[in-house]
Each structure stands twice: as structure tokens, then as C-alpha cells.
N, C-alpha and C positions, 0 to 999 in steps of 0.2 A: 486516723495518725495512730500508728508505733510506739508505746511508753519508752521505749531505747532507739527512737528511728534516729541515724544519723550517727549515731557513736561506734564508731568506730574501734574493731577490737583486731590486734594483735597477737593469735596466741601461737605461741612455740608449745603446749604443751602437750603429752600425749601420752595414753594409756586410760588412765579413769578421772582422778582427782581434776587437774584443771579443765580436760573436759567437758567435765560435769557440769563445771560452772561456765566454761565457753558455751554450753549449751543451754543456760538456761537464760543468759543473755541472749545468746540468739532466738529463743522462744518470749524474751522479749520486745522482741523490735530490732536489735544491733545487730549492726554487718561485720563474721565475725570472717577471719584471714586466719585459715591453721598453714601457720609454714612448716615447711615438711620435707626431709630429706629426699632424694629424686631418686634416690635409689632405693627404697622398700617405704620410705615416708613412716609415717606412724605409726612405733610400733604395734599396736591396737590392731592394726589388718593383719598384722599372720599373726597374733596372740589367742589362740586357739581355746575360747571355753567351753567348749559342745563339738561335735563331730557334722554342729550346723553349721554352714556357711553361706556366705552370700556373696553373691558376683568376685568365688572365692577370694573372702573376706570374709572377717569370724562378723559372728551377729551383733556382739556389741560393738565393734566400729561402727557400724547403722545403727541400734540407736541409740549412741553416744554423741556423735557428727551427721546430725541430722541439720536440713537449712546450714551449715558452716560453710566456705569456698577453700579451694586451697590450692595452695602458693608453693609450686617446688622453687628451694634454691637450696644451695652448696652454699652456708657459711661460712667453710674452709677456700670461697673463693671469693676473691677481694672484691670480685664483678659483683658477685649475686651476697656481699654483706653491702655494699654503697646502698642494692639496690632495698636492700630491706632498709637500709637505715631512714632510706629517703621515705618511703610511707607509716616509721615510726612517725615522720615526723611531723603528719599527717596524722599520727593516729590517736584515742583517747583517752585507752588502754591496750596493756602490752604486761603478755600474760604469761609465766610458765610453771613447771613440772620438774627440775632438775638439781639434781645435787648442791650442797651449797661449791661455788666458785667454779662452775661449769659456763654460767653466763657471762661469770670478768674474763675466764680465758675464750673464749667467744667476741670479748669486746663492748657485749650489749645488754654491760648490768646498770642496775638503780644505777648507777652513778652517771655513766656515758649518755643512761639513754635521757638524764634530766639537761641534758647538756643542749640534745638537740630535739628534744621537747620539755620545755620546765613544767607546763601545768596537764602532764601525760599522767594516768591515774598505772603503775608500775607494781605488779599485783606477784606475787611466789609461793608457793605452797612445797614447801619438801618433808621428811620426813619425818626428823627428831630436831629443829631451827637449825639456827645457823652455828650454835657454838656445844660443847661439851664434847665429851670421849661416844656420844650416837651419832655425831653427823654427819661423818662418811656412812651410817649403815644402810641397808636397798630399804627403801619406805615403800615396803610390798603390805599389804591391805590383812592379811595371816598371821603373818607378823609382828607386824602393829598389834593387834586383837592381843596376840599371845604378852608382850613385852606391857603391853596396858593395863592387863587383868582383866580384860575384860569376858576372853573363852573362860576362864578362873571360875567366875559367876554360874556358869549354867549348865547341867545336868545335875542327876541327882549324887548327891553328897561322895558314895562310895562309886559314883561315875566319874573315869576323864575328864579334864576338861572339854571343852564343848565350841569348836564359834562358828559364830553365825552363817547361815546359809548366803548370807551376799557380799559383796563389798560394803561393808558398813559404816568400816574407818572413810575409806578412797570420797564417796557420795558424799559425809560429813564435811570431810575436812573440802569438799567443794562446795558445796549449800554454803559454811564460814566466808569462804572467797568472795562467795559470789556476795553477801552480806556486808562484806570488805569491799569488795570494789564501787557497790550502790552507795553504801553512806561517802567512800572518798569521792563519789559524783557527783555528790549531791551537794558537799564544801564545797568542791571545783564551784560547783552554777555558784554559790551564795559570792566565795572568794578570788577563783580562779587559780585560785592553787592548787596543783597537780599534787604527787605522796604517793608512800612507801607502803601497799597491801602485806602483811606476810600471817600465811599462816603454814603450822607443820602439821603433819597428820598424826600426833602423837599428841600435842595438845589439843584438839579435837575430841581425838576419840577418848579422852580424859574427860572432858568441858559435855560429852555427850554419858557420861557416869556420873554427873557433878552428884545424883541422891544419892547412891553409894558410898561416895566418897564422902560426902558431908556426913556421911553416921558414920566415916572411919574415922576420919580428924577427931569427933565430937562425943565418943566412944571410950573414948584411950585408951586408943588405935587397935581395938579388938578386931575380930577379921570378922566380914560377914559368915556365916554357917551357914551352908547350902542343905535344902530338907532332904533327908534320906529317904522320900517317899513322897514318890511328883513334884518335885521339887520346877519353882517357875518365878519365886525369888526370895535372893537368902535375908529379907530383912520385913518382909509379912508370912502375918499370923497362916492356918487350915482357914479357912482350903484353895486358897492359891495354888493353881496347877493347873495339868494335866492328867484324864484319867481316861482306861479305857472300858467302855465301854462291849458291849456285846455285838454290836457289831460296825463299831470304829470306834472317835473317842469326843470328849469335854470335855471344854475348856472352865475351869469355874474361878470365876474372883474372889476378891474381897466379899463378907457375907456373913451370916450370925446364926452360929455352928447349928442351934438350938429349934433353929425357925425351920433349916437347912434340911436336918433330921425329921423332923416332924414332917414336910413335903414327900419328902423318902422314901418316906417309908421305912426309915434308919436309926432303928429307940437306939442301940448303942449311942447317939451321940446326945442325947439326953442326961449319960452322966454327966457331962462339961460347963455344966455351970454355970462355972468362974470364966468366962474373961480373955484372964492375961494365959488361961491353959489352952488357948487356940493357940497361943507363938510357943510359951513355952512346952507340950505336949502332940504338937502339931501333926510328927510325923506317924502317932497312935492315930491322933482324929483320920489321917487322910490314911492310914493304911484301912481302918474300915470304910470310907466312902469309899476308897479304890476296890474294892474288896465285892461292895455293896453293888454299886454302880454296872457292872457286870451280867448285873443280875438282870438287866435291860437295853431296848436299844436307844440310841442318840435321840434318835425324833419323842420321842416315849419318855426319856424324861426330859426334854426342851420345850413340852410340851407342860407341862407339870412345873417347870422354874419359869420362866418365858408369863404364864399368868400370872403366877407373884411376885415380877418384878424384879428377881432373882438373875444375877450378873449374869448368867452362861452365854456359851456358844457352840455352836460345831465345828470341829477340827476339819478343813477340808485343803482338798487339792486344785490342782489349777483350772482341772478341767470341770473339777464339780464349782467352781466358785466363777466362771464365764459364763455358767447357765443360770446364776440368781437378779433377781430382778432387780435386786439392791446395786448392785453392780453394771447393769448395763443401763441403769439409770446416770450413772455417772458420766457414760458414754467416752469411758481413760480410753481406748483403744481405738488411732487415727493408724491412716493407709498415708506412707510417703511416698516418691518416686523416684529413681537414679535416677540422671541424663540417657540412661540406658533404658529404660523406660520402661525399666523393675520395681512390681510393686510392693512395699515393705511393710506390716501391719508392726505393731509398737506401738509404748504408751503415751500420751499426751503432757505435758504440763498442769502441774498438779495447779496453779493459782488459776484465782476467774476476780479483774477486774471489772467494776460499772457488772456484772453480773456477766460479760464474755468471757466464753475462754482462751486460752492464749492459744493457738494452731497454727501448724504448717505444714503444706505440703510436699517439701522439698529435700530428701534422700543427701545423707553424705555420699559428698563429693566422688571422687574419683581422685586417685591422685596428681597436681597438679592439672586438676581437670582449667582452673579460671586464670593461671598464672597467664595468659596473654588478655585474658580480660583484666587483669589489676593492673597490670601495666600500666593501660594504656586508660581507664578506669582514673590513675591519679599520678597519670603523669612518671610512671619511674624510668623509664627507655631511655629518652632526650635526655632527659640530668645524666643519666649514667656513662649514655657515650660522651656528650662532654668534658666526663670526670675520665675517660678516661684515655681521653685524645694526649 
């Protein structure tokens, strides 16, 4: 039996934040039905993040919508809307990631849906919450990285703020939405009570920064200061950062500067006997390290440091990563297949339960691929026919 077997999720969400949450629910065994516009469907189908397309659609759509079903419906059409309401009456979870007010205009807001199905778990994710001057701003990942302070934390002191190279705000919001949905489902299993789960991308990315924000709150609201040299974390002393070597890059985490200097043969580091200087003079220390590490290869330094249990790692790209034995043993890659027979390699769910990996082989659906099947399975069409007579 799958973990969420018999849980029906009606998913109106598009692009990344909401679909990443329903992806995880699908991985756990829930039946996820994507509700998509007949004319184009989920905007993610055509929102390319690279020049790679799969079956004429974006790679990211296929990565984030595996193991789901697609029902095409025009929510402005009364007949289609009634069909969706009948599906909602049978749902365990209803979710969306529209801006505040959109579902109210459609007539599928929480208050309305709760009347249709009092035990439903209704989950929504938006950009900046339901209130305030930012509530109608676009909930776009890069913009939220910028306004939340996240991008400002990265790069060296004299260099411009730098965003993360992945859609971290979308994925964190989706993770938090999944957590909220599972919590509400547990409560419903105990009490029979449904509920409203709300997550904003802004709150999610603020929580993601709880470490540095807590320091800021309790440090007289002093701003964190990025290192001028090899910045890795505004609140961590030398040697924390990434360093160029003769043939690549080496990451150094926290460590004893005196021990590091001795192991590497970097004699100037012996002068920093007061550990408090490792923070207050971190740029001086890092510059000494940066100059010294360029005299040897990454592999040579790793041979010395790993033997001494110093926290370090090579900086590698994806081509190098997939060749590593440590990566291969995890079996993170799975192959899913679309109904057209196209095989797509992607990453699997990272969760294991009782030692078992949560995997699925069904690829992302074509637009409206399962409409007839869903109407038959949930008895939607006959009820609609009687409703419109």
C-alpha cells in the first residue's frame, strides 16, 4: 500500500511552487489531477528555462509533473465549472497558487469549496500573503530572492548581490505547502475536520533565512557583513569559503586556522593565534589562503586535508558529479515514460520510508489526457447532464 493511497488531490496550481508540492504528494501515492485550461494548459508547459524541449514542451514541466493526471476544463464555462465542483466534492485536497482574489472570482475560494466538501483540506500558496501593499505583486522567484534579502547575502563584499542558481523560493514554498497539507490530513484523520493551509513564498524564503535573520534581530539590527575575499557566509569566520586552486576550486568550511596553516604549509597563518581574529581579520586570513591554495591542485590539497578530517570538498560540475561513486550509489536518477512512449530521465523523490525509495515511472501528462477517464471514474458527466437540463 502506498503512503497516500486513496487521497485525491485536485490541483489548480501552475509553474513551480504549487506543482512542486503536488509532485511530492504524487510521489507518496496520492492521485493528483491537474486542472488545466484547454487552450495551453499550465503556463509551465511553454515557459522554457533552457533551449531543451521535450515533446514540444519545457523540460521543467516534465520534471515537476510526473505521475499526475490532466483534466482540461474552462472554469469560465458553467458546464465545466460544475464538473469541477463535482470532482471537488470527492476530493481530499484542493490546492492552487493564484494571486489573492482569483479563486474568489472563479467561485472556488475556500468558503465556497468548504460548503461543497466540509472535510476538504484547502491549500494555497501566493507571493506575499493575503494583505498589505505587496499582496498583488507577482510571486516570481528571482524577485522574491531580491526583496527578501537572500540575494544580498551572496558574493564578495564589493561585488553585486547574487541570486541562487535554482528556483529556491518556489521549491521552499512548495515544501512548506506539502508539510501543511500532510499536517492537516493527519488532523482530519483524527477529528474528521478539514482546514485551510496557507503559505506565502515571502514567508517561506524568510524562514529559509532563519539563521541569519535571528542574528540580525538579536545583534542590535546590525547588518551582516559579507567577506571581501571568498565570501561564503556573513556570520562565519575564516576559512569559510570557496578557493581557486591550480586546476579548479576547493570549498573549506569551519576549521582551526593554525592547524590548517600547518597542514597546508601556509606559514603566515601561524601568526593568528587568537581565535577571535579568525572572524575580525578573516579577509586577511582568506587572502593568505587564497594565494597559497593556487600553488597546488585540488586533488593534492584534498589528499592532505581529508586525511586530517578537515571539512573540505572539491567544487564540481554536473558532468563530474554523475561520475562519482557516492552519487551513483544513491540511485537518484529515474526514468519516466510519457503516454507517447518518450523516456525522460529525471531525479527521484529523496524520501525513503522503511528503507524503500518512493519512485514512479509515469511521466507528465499531455494536456487533457485523462479528461474522459476522470469523468468516468468520478461519475462527473452524468451528474452534469442532469444539472443542465
